[in-house]
C-alpha positions as CSV (number, residue, x, y, z in Angstrom):
1,X,330.3,23.3,15.8
2,X,333.4,21.4,14.6
3,X,333.5,23.4,11.4
4,X,333.5,26.7,13.3
5,X,336.3,25.5,15.6
6,X,338.5,23.8,13.1
7,X,338.1,25.9,10.0
8,X,336.8,29.4,10.7
9,X,338.0,30.3,14.2
10,X,341.8,29.9,13.5
11,X,341.5,32.4,10.7
12,X,339.5,34.9,12.7
13,X,341.6,34.4,15.9
14,X,344.7,35.6,13.9
15,X,342.6,38.6,12.7
16,X,341.5,39.1,16.3
17,X,345.1,39.1,17.6
18,X,346.0,41.8,15.1
19,X,343.0,43.9,16.1
20,X,343.7,43.4,19.8
21,X,347.4,44.2,19.4
22,X,346.6,47.5,17.5
23,X,343.7,48.4,19.8
24,X,345.8,48.0,22.9
25,X,348.8,49.8,21.3
26,X,351.0,46.7,21.5
27,X,351.9,47.4,17.9
28,X,352.0,50.8,16.3
29,X,350.0,52.0,13.3
30,X,353.3,52.4,11.5
31,X,354.2,48.8,12.2
32,X,350.8,47.6,11.0
33,X,351.2,49.6,7.8
34,X,354.6,48.1,7.3
35,X,353.3,44.6,7.8
36,X,350.5,45.2,5.3
37,X,352.9,46.6,2.8
38,X,355.1,43.5,3.2
39,X,352.1,41.2,2.8
40,X,350.5,43.0,-0.1
41,X,353.6,44.2,-2.0
42,X,355.8,41.2,-1.5
43,X,354.5,38.0,0.2
44,X,351.0,37.8,-1.5
45,X,352.4,38.5,-5.0
46,X,354.9,35.7,-4.4
47,X,352.1,33.4,-3.3
48,X,349.9,34.2,-6.3
49,X,352.9,34.0,-8.7
50,X,353.7,30.4,-7.5
51,X,350.0,29.4,-7.7
52,X,349.4,30.9,-11.2
53,X,352.6,29.5,-12.5
54,X,351.5,26.0,-11.7
55,X,347.8,26.2,-12.6
56,X,346.6,24.0,-15.4
57,X,345.1,26.8,-17.5
58,X,343.1,24.5,-19.7
59,X,341.5,22.7,-16.8
60,X,341.2,25.4,-14.2
61,X,340.2,28.4,-16.3
62,X,336.7,27.3,-16.6
63,X,334.1,29.7,-18.1
64,X,331.3,28.1,-16.0
65,X,333.4,28.8,-12.8
66,X,333.9,32.4,-13.7
67,X,330.3,32.9,-14.8
68,X,329.0,31.4,-11.5
69,X,331.2,33.7,-9.4
70,X,331.2,36.9,-11.4
71,X,327.5,36.9,-12.4
72,X,326.8,36.8,-8.6
73,X,329.4,39.6,-8.0
74,X,328.0,41.9,-10.6
75,X,324.4,41.3,-9.4
76,X,325.8,42.4,-6.0
77,X,327.0,45.6,-7.6
78,X,323.6,46.2,-9.2
79,X,321.7,45.6,-5.9
80,X,324.2,47.8,-4.1
81,X,324.0,50.6,-6.7
82,X,320.2,50.5,-7.0
83,X,319.6,50.3,-3.3
84,X,321.9,53.3,-2.7
85,X,320.2,55.2,-5.4
86,X,316.5,54.5,-4.8
87,X,316.3,53.3,-1.2
88,X,318.9,55.6,0.4
89,X,318.8,58.5,-2.0
90,X,322.6,58.8,-2.5
91,X,324.3,60.8,-5.2
92,X,325.6,59.0,-8.3
93,X,329.3,58.7,-7.2
94,X,328.3,57.4,-3.7
95,X,326.1,54.8,-5.5
96,X,329.0,53.6,-7.6
97,X,331.2,53.4,-4.5
98,X,328.6,51.5,-2.5
99,X,328.0,49.1,-5.4
100,X,331.8,48.6,-5.8
101,X,332.1,47.7,-2.0
102,X,329.3,45.1,-2.5
103,X,331.1,43.8,-5.6
104,X,334.6,43.4,-4.2
105,X,334.8,40.3,-2.1
106,X,337.9,39.7,0.1
107,X,339.1,36.8,-2.0
108,X,342.7,36.9,-1.0
109,X,343.0,37.8,2.7
110,X,339.9,35.8,3.7
111,X,339.0,33.6,0.8
112,X,342.3,31.8,0.4
113,X,342.9,30.9,4.0
114,X,339.3,29.8,4.6
115,X,339.1,27.6,1.5
116,X,342.5,26.2,2.4
117,X,341.5,25.3,5.9
118,X,338.1,24.0,4.8
119,X,339.1,21.8,1.9
120,X,342.9,21.6,1.8
121,X,345.5,23.1,-0.6
122,X,344.4,20.9,-3.5
123,X,341.0,22.8,-3.5
124,X,342.7,26.2,-4.0
125,X,343.2,26.0,-7.8
126,X,339.7,27.3,-8.5
127,X,340.1,30.1,-6.0
128,X,343.4,31.1,-7.5
129,X,341.7,31.1,-10.9
130,X,339.0,33.5,-9.6
131,X,341.7,35.6,-7.8
132,X,343.8,35.9,-10.9
133,X,341.3,38.1,-12.7
134,X,339.5,39.5,-9.7
135,X,341.3,42.8,-9.1
136,X,341.8,43.6,-12.8
137,X,338.2,43.0,-13.9
138,X,336.6,44.7,-10.9
139,X,338.9,47.7,-10.7
140,X,338.6,48.3,-14.5
141,X,334.8,48.1,-14.1
142,X,334.6,50.4,-11.1
143,X,337.1,53.0,-12.4
144,X,335.4,53.2,-15.7
145,X,332.0,53.8,-14.1
146,X,333.3,56.4,-11.7
147,X,335.2,58.2,-14.4
148,X,332.1,58.3,-16.6
149,X,330.2,59.8,-13.6
150,X,333.0,62.4,-13.0
151,X,333.4,63.3,-16.6
152,X,329.9,64.8,-16.4
153,X,331.3,67.5,-14.1
154,X,334.7,68.1,-15.6
155,X,336.9,67.4,-18.6
156,X,339.7,65.7,-16.7
157,X,338.2,62.2,-16.6
158,X,340.2,60.8,-19.4
159,X,343.5,61.9,-18.0
160,X,342.7,60.6,-14.5
161,X,341.6,57.3,-16.0
162,X,344.9,56.9,-17.8
163,X,346.7,57.7,-14.5
164,X,344.8,55.1,-12.6
165,X,345.2,52.5,-15.3
166,X,348.9,53.1,-15.1
167,X,348.9,52.6,-11.4
168,X,346.9,49.4,-11.8
169,X,349.6,48.0,-14.1
170,X,352.2,48.7,-11.4
171,X,350.2,47.0,-8.7
172,X,352.4,44.3,-7.1
173,X,349.6,41.7,-6.9
174,X,348.8,42.2,-10.6
175,X,352.5,42.0,-11.4
176,X,352.8,38.7,-9.5
177,X,349.8,37.3,-11.3
178,X,351.0,38.4,-14.8
179,X,354.5,37.0,-14.1
180,X,352.9,33.8,-13.0
181,X,351.0,33.6,-16.3
182,X,354.3,34.3,-18.2
183,X,356.1,31.4,-16.4
184,X,353.1,29.1,-16.9
185,X,352.7,29.8,-20.6
186,X,356.4,29.8,-21.5
187,X,357.4,26.9,-19.2
188,X,360.4,28.9,-17.9
189,X,362.2,27.0,-15.1
190,X,363.3,29.3,-12.2
191,X,366.7,28.7,-10.6
192,X,366.4,26.6,-7.5
193,X,367.6,29.3,-5.1
194,X,365.2,31.9,-6.5
195,X,362.3,29.4,-6.4
196,X,363.1,28.6,-2.8
197,X,363.3,32.3,-1.8
198,X,359.9,33.0,-3.5
199,X,358.4,29.9,-1.7
200,X,359.7,31.1,1.7
201,X,358.2,34.6,1.2
202,X,354.9,33.0,0.1
203,X,354.6,31.0,3.3
204,X,354.4,34.3,5.3
205,X,351.7,35.8,3.1
206,X,348.5,34.7,4.7
207,X,349.5,34.9,8.4
208,X,351.0,38.4,7.9
209,X,348.0,39.5,5.9
210,X,345.4,38.2,8.4
211,X,347.2,39.8,11.4
212,X,347.7,43.1,9.5
213,X,344.0,43.0,8.4
214,X,343.0,42.9,12.1
215,X,345.3,45.8,12.9
216,X,343.9,47.8,10.0
217,X,340.3,47.2,11.0
218,X,340.8,49.1,14.3
219,X,340.8,52.4,12.3
220,X,337.3,51.8,10.9
221,X,334.6,53.1,13.1
222,X,331.0,52.0,12.4
223,X,329.3,55.4,12.4
224,X,325.9,56.3,10.9
225,X,324.3,55.1,7.7
226,X,323.3,51.8,9.5
227,X,320.8,50.7,6.9
228,X,323.1,51.3,4.0
229,X,325.9,49.4,5.8
230,X,323.6,46.5,6.5
231,X,322.4,46.5,2.9
232,X,326.0,46.1,1.7
233,X,326.7,43.5,4.3
234,X,323.7,41.4,3.3
235,X,324.6,41.6,-0.4
236,X,328.2,40.4,0.3
237,X,327.5,37.7,2.8
238,X,324.1,36.3,1.5
239,X,323.1,37.5,-1.9
240,X,326.4,37.0,-3.8
241,X,327.0,33.4,-2.5
242,X,323.3,32.5,-3.0
243,X,323.4,33.5,-6.7
244,X,326.7,31.7,-7.1
245,X,325.2,28.6,-5.4
246,X,322.2,28.5,-7.7
247,X,324.3,29.1,-10.8
248,X,327.0,26.6,-9.9
249,X,324.7,23.8,-8.8
250,X,321.8,24.0,-11.2
251,X,322.8,26.1,-14.2
252,X,326.5,25.5,-14.9
253,X,326.7,22.2,-12.8
254,X,330.2,22.8,-11.6
255,X,332.2,19.8,-10.2
256,X,332.3,19.6,-6.5
257,X,335.7,21.3,-6.0
258,X,334.9,24.2,-8.3
259,X,331.4,24.6,-6.8
260,X,332.7,24.7,-3.2
261,X,335.5,27.1,-4.0
262,X,333.2,29.5,-6.0
263,X,330.5,29.6,-3.3
264,X,332.8,29.9,-0.4
265,X,334.9,32.6,-2.1
266,X,331.7,34.5,-3.0
267,X,330.7,34.4,0.7
268,X,333.6,36.6,1.9
269,X,333.1,40.0,3.3
270,X,333.9,43.1,1.3
271,X,337.7,43.6,0.9
272,X,339.7,46.6,2.0
273,X,340.0,47.5,-1.6
274,X,336.3,48.6,-1.4
275,X,337.4,51.2,1.2
276,X,340.5,52.2,-0.8
277,X,338.3,52.8,-3.9
278,X,335.9,54.9,-1.9
279,X,338.8,56.9,-0.4
280,X,340.4,57.4,-3.8
281,X,337.3,59.1,-5.0
282,X,336.0,60.6,-1.8
283,X,332.7,58.9,-2.2
284,X,330.8,57.0,0.6
285,X,334.0,56.5,2.6
286,X,332.3,56.0,6.0
287,X,329.9,53.4,4.5
288,X,332.7,51.5,2.8
289,X,334.9,51.4,5.9
290,X,332.1,50.4,8.3
291,X,330.9,47.7,5.8
292,X,334.4,46.1,5.7
293,X,334.5,46.0,9.5
294,X,331.0,44.8,10.2
295,X,330.8,42.3,7.4
296,X,334.2,40.8,8.4
297,X,333.0,40.3,11.9
298,X,329.6,38.8,10.9
299,X,331.3,36.6,8.3
300,X,332.4,34.4,11.2
301,X,328.9,33.1,11.4
302,X,327.7,33.3,7.8
303,X,330.7,31.4,6.5
304,X,329.9,28.8,9.2
305,X,326.4,28.4,7.7
306,X,327.8,28.2,4.1
307,X,330.3,25.6,5.1
308,X,327.5,23.6,6.7
309,X,325.4,23.9,3.5
310,X,328.2,23.0,1.0
311,X,328.9,19.3,0.3
């Protein structure tokens, strides 16, 4: 019970405040959108920039760590895709969208604050390593599959793929990560005033993002497709972390800090990017939105279980 109270509830109470404020119209949708834009376009890129710029790339970029997390993630995609195709009889583009939702864990808005509260800032290096390639790898995978599926119906797939690839390279979070790599590799020293400003912005990242996430979830209504939504939720909250647990403990034998970070990050609910991807392609939007909402709520309890299991 202490784990639930001390580690998990503070994070979800902030999300709950955002949800309640938006639901009761204490804050407008426009204000929530502005808060999320601030968090995602400015504060979180600053947080990731600082973290990546200080990571020991040789020590923290561990192939075993990435394998433990990402094999589990892509198994999640496979189960999501195959379940949608053969159990729920969805069309190909819906299957890719559902698989993508099962694949894309909320590593930033949920993973970072929960790992931080559970094990302290010193345990975040492995989570930052996972996050540093997360969006790039998964979006590249999802976009490629969806464009291949769409190319069967039209000849515009290549042009759209180039357009989306360009938008990925202008994504503020990816820019923050890439600049962090640049500073890390080159050893550039930032002026003190600039470093202080970036640090100040970064301290607002997680509180603003959690509150904004709660406000955003008000818009998602769990409607229909219950079994498909539960399928995605089970993959995200149970299957992915279970595979990562087995691989990290018995196959790759990660050290304790890497093992805890990999499993706990894998145990996060689907991220809002799962819905954004579905919305971008108009495929399985209701399933993606409802999966984000329901899995985020249920993760209060499943993360509690994973924290109790982990050393």
